[in-house]
N, C-alpha and C positions, 0 to 999 in steps of 0.2 A: 444677378440671378435673384428671383423673388423667394420669400420664405416658403411659398407653395412648392417651388422646384426643389428647395432644400428638403422639405418634408417628404416629397415623392421619392427623392434619391435615397433617403434613409429607409423608407418603407420598402423600396426595391431591395436594398441590401439585407434588410431583416427577412424578407421573403426568401431571398437566395440562401440564407443561412438557417432558415426554419426557426427563427426566433420571434417570440411574441413581445409586444410592448411591455406587458406586465413583467416578463422575465428580464427584460433589459432594465426596467426601472428598479427591480430588486437587485440586479447585479451591480448597477452603478450607484445604488442608494439614492435614487431620485424619486420624487413623488410621482406616482402613476398618473394622477390627474394632470399635473403640469406637463409631463412628457406627452400625454395624449393631446393636450392643447397645442403643443408645438408641432407634433406630427400630423395634426389635422389642419395646420396652417393658421390657427387662431391666435398664436402668440409667437413672437420672434424668439429664435433660439439664443441662449446666452453663449458667450465665448467658451465658458467652462463646459457646458453641455456638449457643444459641437466638438470640442477637443476630446471629451470622454467617449462620445459616440465614434469619432474617427479612429481612436485607438482600439476600441472594442471591435469595430467592424472592419479593421484594417483598411481604412480609407486613404491612407498615404497622404494625408493633408487635404484631400478633396472636400471633406465636409467642413473643415475649418474655413477654407476659402469660400465655400458656398454661404456659410453663416455670415462671414464678413460682408459679402456682396448683398446678402439679404437684409442687412441692418438698415433701419430707416435713416434717411438723410437728415442732417441737422436742419431744423426749421425754427425760425424765430417765433416767440410767443405771439407776436402780432399776426403773422401770416397763418399760424396754426389755429389760433383761437377765433379770430374774427370771421374769415370767410366760411369755415366749416360750420361753426356753431350758429352764425347769423343766418346762413342758408337754412339750417334746420329750424330755427325759430320762425322764419318766414313760412316754412311748411306747416309748422304747428298752428299758425294763424289761418292757413288756407285749407287744410285737409278736412275731410268729413268722414264719418263712419269708420270703416275698417282702415282707410288711409290715415285717419287721425291717430288711431291706435298704433299703426306702423310708424308714423312720424315720431310719436313719443318714444317708442321702443328704440328706434334708430338714434334718436338724440341721446338716450341713456347709454347706448352702446358706445357712441363716439366720446362722450364725456368720460366714461370709465376707461376707455383706451388711452385718452390723454392723461388721465390721472395715474395710470399704471406705467406708461411707457416713457413719459417725458419728465425731466426735472425742470424746475424753474417756471412751470406754468400752473397756476392755481385755477381749478375749475369752479371755485365757489361762486364767482360772479356770473359766469354764463349759465351755470346750473340753476342758480336762483332766478335769473331772468327767464329761462325756459319754463320753469315751473309756474312762474307768475302768469305767463301767457295761458298755460293749460288751466290753472286755477280760475282765471277770469272766465274762460269759456265754460268750465264746469258750472260755475255760479250762474251764468247767463242761460244755460241750457243750449249753448250754441254747438250742438253736435247731434248726430243721428242716434236717437234713443234706442234703436234696435241693437246698437253696439255699446250700450251704456256700461255694462259690467266690464267688458274688455278695456274700455277707455279708462274706467276708474282704476283697474288693476295696473295699467301702464302708467297712469298718473301717480299711483302710489310708489311705483319703482322710481320715477323721476324725483319725487319728493324725498325719497330715501337717499338717492345719490346726492341731492342738494344738501340734505341734513348732514350727511357724512362729510362733505366738502367744507361746509361751514364750521363744523366741529374742528376739522383739521386746520382751518384758518383762524381758529380761536375766536370765532363769532358765536359764542355759546348761546346767547339768548335767541338769536336767529336760528341756530341749529335746533334748539328745542322746539321752536314753532314749526319748522319743516318736518321734524320727526313726528310731531303730533298729527300733522296733516297726512303724512305717510301712513301712520297707524290707523287713522280714521278711514282713509280710502282703501287700505288693505282689508280692513274688517268689512267695509261696505261691499267690496267686490268679492269677498271670500277668498282673497289671495293669502293663504297661510304662509307661504314661503317668504313674501315680502314683509308680512307681519313679524315673523321671527327675526329677519335681518334688521328691521327697524328697532325691535326691542333690544337687540344686541348693541346697536348704535346708542340707544338711550342709556344702557348700562355703562358704556364707555364714557359718555358725556358726564354721567353722575360721578364716576371715578375721577375724571379729570377735574371736576369741581370740588372734590373732597367729600362728596356725599356717598361715603362707602356703604353705609347700611342701605341706602336707597338702591345702589347698584346691586347689592346682594339680594335685595328683595325682588328686583326685576329678574335677575338670573334664576332665582329659585321659583318664581312664578311660572317660568317656562319649564324648568327641569321637573318640577313636581307634576306637571301634566303628562310627562312621559311621551312615548311614541315619537322619538326624534331619531334621525339618521345619525350614525356614529360621528360624522364630521360636525354636524350641527350641535350635537350634545357636547362634543369637545369644545366648540366655541363658547358655549354657555358655562362649561366647567372653568374656562379661563376667567370669565367674568365673575363666577362664584369665588374663585381663588383670590382674585384681586379685591373683591369686597371683604372677604374673610381676613386677609392680611392687613387690609386698611383699618379693620376694627380690632386688630390685635390677636387674631386667632390663626397664628402661623401654622400650627400643626394641622389644623383643619384645612387650611389652604393647600398644604402639601398633599393631603389626601385627595383633594379635588384634582390636582395636577397629575397625581399618579393614575387616577381614573382617566384623565384626558390622554395620557401617554398610552395606556392600554387600549383605548378606543382606536387610536391612530395605528398602533402596531398590529391590530387585528387585520388592517388593510382592506376592510370592506368599504365599498362606496354605495351600497344599496340605498336608494332613496335620497342621496345627497343632491341638493340643488346646485346649479352651475356656479352660483356665487361663492360656494364653499371651497373653491379651488385653493385658496390661500392657507387653509388649515392643514399644515404639514408638520413633519417631524421638527423642522427648523423653527417653526412657529411655537411648538411646545417648548423647545429649548429657550426661545426668547422670552416667552411669558414666565416660565419657571425662573429664569435668571432675574427678571425684573422683580418677581415676588420675593426672591431671596435678597435682592438689593434693598427693597423696602424694609424687609425684616432685619437688615443689618448683617446678614451672613455674606459679606462681600467676596470672600475667597471663592466660595461655591458659586456665587453669582457670576464671577469672572469665567469660571469653567464652562458654565452653560452658555453664556453670551458668546464666548469664543467658539463653542461648538455650533451655535446657531448661524455663524457667518462662514462656516466651512463650505466650500463648493459642493453642490449636490444635496445640501441639507434643506434648501428652501428655494422658492420661486424668486425670480428677479423682478422687482418693481422699483418704483422711485422712492421707496421708504427705507432702504437699507441703512441710510445714515442715522436713523433713530437708534437702532441697536448699537451702532458704532459709538454714538454719543454716550449712551448709557455705559458702554464698556470703558470709555475714557473717564467717566465719573468714578467708576469702580477702581481703576488703576490709580487715580489721584487719591482716593480714600485710603488705599493701602500703601501709599508712597512708592508705587512701582514707577519710578520717574521715567526710565527709558521707554517702557511700554506706553506710558501716558503721552510722552512726547511724540512717539511715532504715530499714535492714533490721532492726536491733536493736529499734527501736520497734514494727515489725510483729510481731516475735517475742514481745515483751512482751504485746501485745494477744491473741495466739493462745495463749499459754502455758497458761492454765487449761483449754483445751479439748483439750490434747494428752495422749494416754495412752501413746504409744509410749515405752518406757523408753530405747531407743536414741536417739531424737530428743531426748528431754529431757537425756540425757547430753551430746550434742553442743551443745545450747543452753547447758547449764551451763558447758561449756568456754568458750563465747563470752563469757558473763557474767564468768567468772573472769579473762579476759584484761585486764580493767580494772586489775588489780593490777600488770601488767607493761608497760602502754603508756607510751611516752615521747613527749611533745609533742602528745598528743591534747587536743582542746578539752574544757573542763569539761562541755559539753552532752553529749558522747559518753560520758564516764565516768559522768555522772549517769544517762544512759539505760541503760548496762550495769548500774549498781547497781540501778536499778528492775527491770531484767530478772531479776536474781538474786533480788530480793525476790518477784517474781511466781512464780518457780519454787518458792520456799519457802512460798508462801501455802497455808494450809489450804483445800482446795476446798469444805469443808463449813461454813466460816465465812462468815456473811452480814454 
C-alpha cells in the first residue's frame, strides 16, 4: 500500500470522527507541519506516528500495517543516485524556458528527498554536478530570456541545496562558493525565501569553522531587518544563540533560545516557507541542548537532548544520529557509563548507514574518548573500540 493510501485512510478516519489535523497534532504532541506533510502524501509516516495515530483513531493495527507497507524499499546508493539524478541532469542540459525552470525545481526536490529519506547516500556530488550544468548555461545565456527570473530563482535553490550538502560533507571551501552563488542568484531574482535559507546555511558554516562572531553577525543582519515568519525567526534565533555561546555569552544565548521556544509554542505558521518544516519543538530541544553542552552545563544538556529524541518531538530524517552522538559525548563527560555504552552500541549499529561527514566526525570523537577515559568499565571501552572499527570499515567489503 502506498503512502498516499495511508494518508487517505487516516483522513477518512479523521473525517468520521470530526477531528482536524491541528487537533490531532496537538493531542499527539506532533508538529502540525510534519503531520500535514504526511497526510498529504509528501512524506513517509514514521513507525511511531503510525502507531500513535492507530491508537488514537482505534485503527486496531490497520494504520501500522499500512505504514509498514508504505515504507520505501531498500535501494542501493548506485541505483538510487545514478539513474534518477543523471536523468535529471540530462533534462537540465536539454530543457528550455519554463521547462528549464521545472527541470531545476524537480532536481532540487529529488535531491532533498534523497537527503532526508535515505542514510548512506551523500547528495553533495550529484548536487554539485547538477548546479554546474545550470551555472554554465546561465553564463552562456543558453535559455529563454523570457523566463530568466524564474530560472535564476530555481538555480538559486539548487545552489543552496548543493551548498548545504557540501557543508554536511565537510567540503567547507566548496560549500562557501556554492552559498555565495545561491545568495547572488537569489538577490538577482528577488527570491527572498532562498536568500534567507542561504544566509542560514552560511551562518552554520561559520559556526562549524569556529568563526562564531561571523555567524552571529550573519544571524543578526537578518533578525534586525524584522518581518520574519515565526519559524524563520526561530531558525535565526538558533544561529544567534550558537554565535553567542561560541563567543562566551551564554546568558544571552539562553535568552535567544527562550525567544525561539516562545515562537514555536505560539503554533502559528503564517508566512512560513515550505523549507521551514524541520523547525520543530524537538529542534529547539536539540539546539538548546547543544548550546548547554558547549557552555559546559552537561547535565542540563543531557535532559534536553534526551527530550529531543523522544517520539513525537521531531520529524524523522537521516540526521537523527547527530543528536545521539552528542548525547553520547555528554554521557561520557559525566561518567554515566551504562548510558554511554547503550548509546555507543546504537551508534555502532547505525554507523555504516551514515553519510553525513559532520555526524561521522562527531561519532569519531566519541569513539576516540576511549583513549582518555578513567575508571570506565571494560565493556564500555570495548564498545567504543568496536564503534571506531565500524567507522573505519570499508562499506564495499562484504
